[in-house]
N, C-alpha and C positions, 0 to 999 in steps of 0.2 A: 687661148690667144690673149696676150696683154692688150687691153683696150687703149691704154695710153702709157707712154714712157716719159719719164722726167729727165730732161737733159741738163747736165751741169757742166759748163765749159770753164776750165781753169786757165786763167790768163795772168800774165805778169812779166816783168822784165827778166832777162837772163840771170839765173842764179837766185831767183826769189823763192825757190822751193816748190814749184808746181808739181813736179813728178813725185816727189816724196810725199806731198800732201795728197796727191791722187791715191797713192798706195795706202796711206793711213786712213783716208776717208772711206776707201773701199772696205778696209778691215773693220772700221767702226760700223758702217751700214750693214755689212754681213753679220757682224756680231749682234745687231739689232734685228735679226731675222728678216732683212730685206735683200732682194736679189739685185745684183749689180753687174753691168757690162762696162768694162774699161776699154776706152779707145785711145790709142796712141796716134796723134796727129803730127808728130814731129819726124820727118823723114831722115833727119840727120842724127838722131839719138842712137847710141850704141847699146847700152845696157840699162834700160829703165828699171826702177826698183819695184816693178810690178809685172805681172804676166797679162799682156793685153789680149782681149778677146777679139778685137778688131784692130788691125794695124795698117797704117798708110804705107809702111815699107813693103807690104805685099803687092803694092800697085806701082810704086816708083822706087828706083834704085839710086839713092842719093850719090853714092860713090861713082856709079856708072855715068850719071848725068855730069858730075864734075870732070870725069876723064874725057868723056865724049865731046863736050863743048868747051873744055879748057877753062872752066869757071872756078872761082875761089869759093870758099865755104858759104858766104852769104848769097852769091850769085846762084850757086847750085841749089840752095834752099829755096830761093824765089822760083827758080825754074822747075823744081820738083813740085812745089805747091801748085804752080800754074798747071802742070801736067795732071796732078792728082784731082783737080776739079772735074776733069772729064770722067773720073771714076766715083763721083760723089754718090750717084744712085746705087752703085754696087756696095759702097761702104754703108749706106743707110739700110740696104737690104740685109746685109750681114748683121747689123744692129738689131733690126726688127726680128730676125730669125732667132735671136737669143731669148726673146720673150721675157725680159727682165724688168724690174720696177724702175731702176735708176740707171742712167747712162752717164758715166764720168768721162769727159773728153779732155785729155791732156794736151793743150795746145803747144805749138812750137816755142822753144826757148827764146828765139829772137822775135819777141812779140811785135816789134814795130814792123818787121818785114812781113809778118802774117797779117796784122791788122790794117795796114795802109796800102796793101795791094788789093785789087778787086777779088783776088782768089780767096782771101781770108773771109770776108763777109759772105761770099758765095758758098764757101765750104760750110760755114756756120749754119746758114739758112737751109742749105741742102740737106745737111745731116739731120737737123731737127724736124724738118718738114712742118707739120702743124701741131707738133707736140709741145707741151709746156717747156720752157727753157729759161735758164738764168746763167749769168756769168759770175764767177767768183774772181774778183780782182785782188791779187796778192800785193801788199805793200811790204817791201823788204825792210826788216827792222834796222838793218844797217844804214838805210837812207832815211827812213821815217822817224828815227830817233831825234832829229832836229826839226824845228818848226818849219824852216825853209824846205828841208827834204820832204817832210810830210805834205806840205802844200803842193810842191812840184809833182809828187806822186799822185795826189788827188786830181791835179789838173790833167795828168796823163790818163788817169782813170776815166775822166769825163770824155776825153777824146775817143777812148776805146768804146765807151758806152754809146757814143754817137755812131761809130762805125758798125757795131754789131746790132744795135737797136734792141738789146735785151735788158730786162731788169738786171740790176747789178748790185752785188753785195761786196763791200771792201773787207778784206781780211788782213790783220797784221800777222805776217808770216814770221816764223822763227822768233817768237817772243821770248823764248828761253834764253836768248843771248843778252837780254836786257834785264835790268833790275825790276822789281815789282813796282817801284815808284815811276820808273820810265814808262812801263806799260800803262799804268794808271793815267799818266799824263797824256799819253797818246790817245787813249780811249776818250778822255775828257775833251781833247781838241775836236773830236768828231761830234760830241754831244753838245758842247757849249762853244760856239764859234768865237765868242769874245775872248775866251781863254787862249785860243790859237792866235788871235790878233795881239793879245798882250805879249805872248811868247815871241812873235815876230818883231814887235817893237823892241824887245830886249835883246834879241839875237842878231838882228840885221840893221844895216845902216846904209845911207846913200841911196843909189839907184836900186840896189837889191831890196831895200826896205820899201821903197815906193812901188816897185813892181809887185812885190809880194802883197802889199795892202790892196793894190788895184785888183789883183787876181782874186784875193779873198773876197773882196766886195762883189766881184762879178759872180763868183760861185754862190755867194749868199743870195744875190738877186735871182739867180737861176734856180735856187733851192736845190742845189746838188751836193751840199755838204751833208754827208750822212755818217752814221755811226760806223765804227770800225771794230770788228770782232777779233780779238787775239785767238789764234788757233795754232797749237804746236803739233806738228807732225811727229816730232821726236817724242814728246811726252804724252801724246794722245789726249790733249786738253782742249776745251773750247768746242768740241763737236756737238754737244748737247744744245748749246746756244745756237750754233750755226744751223743745226737741223730744224729748230724751232722757226728760224727765219725763213728757211727754204720751204717749210710747210705753209707759211703765210703767203709766200710768192705763188706756190703751186695751187693754193686754194683760191687764188684771185683776189685776195683781200689785203695784200701787203703794200707797203709804200716804197718798194724797191723800184717801181716804175717811175723814173724820174724824167 
């Protein structure tokens, strides 16, 4: 029997690449001789790029919920997640029975519907139990390539951090669509806050500039501006650095607890 399982929740906005990263991270961990359980927590997904060991769709029928209650896609997702909370103990039992080292939890694509309903945090806490856990927050390169986009993404990440109460690591998803210079600049924004401030001064004006500077100052005061790791699910790069950060979290000595 596995004494402790390490839970990794992948969260991010729709289209940020959570499911593909889940598949690639599973492949990398298995290739490193580690055992992995993959959990699909999105009741509305049709064909995820991985084979899930535990699947929320076995407990709630998203299509049936939509038809029965006359709901649209978002309403059906909310209702399905609310219903699924009643099965969280069954989901956790399934996970425990796999007796694996790591548990990758692919969270719903509509992150805001998952995170800001009570069902989201309840699902996260119920699945992990007392086991060590971390959330990987994906910043979409399409958004994070600009200073204002990066800052707004980090602000959203802070709110997710508050809702889930887990140590959190930011990842730059899909860095392969950027140039090397763009990736380096984004990484530097996370390491040297003043560089992000300079970029905001150069790229924003008026109220947007004032709002951005105020938000950056707030994040600095809260000490929540952290480094961002570029991880490409397509090219399988960045996983060694990510794994090192995960080990620091799970050993209890990392700075991801903000």
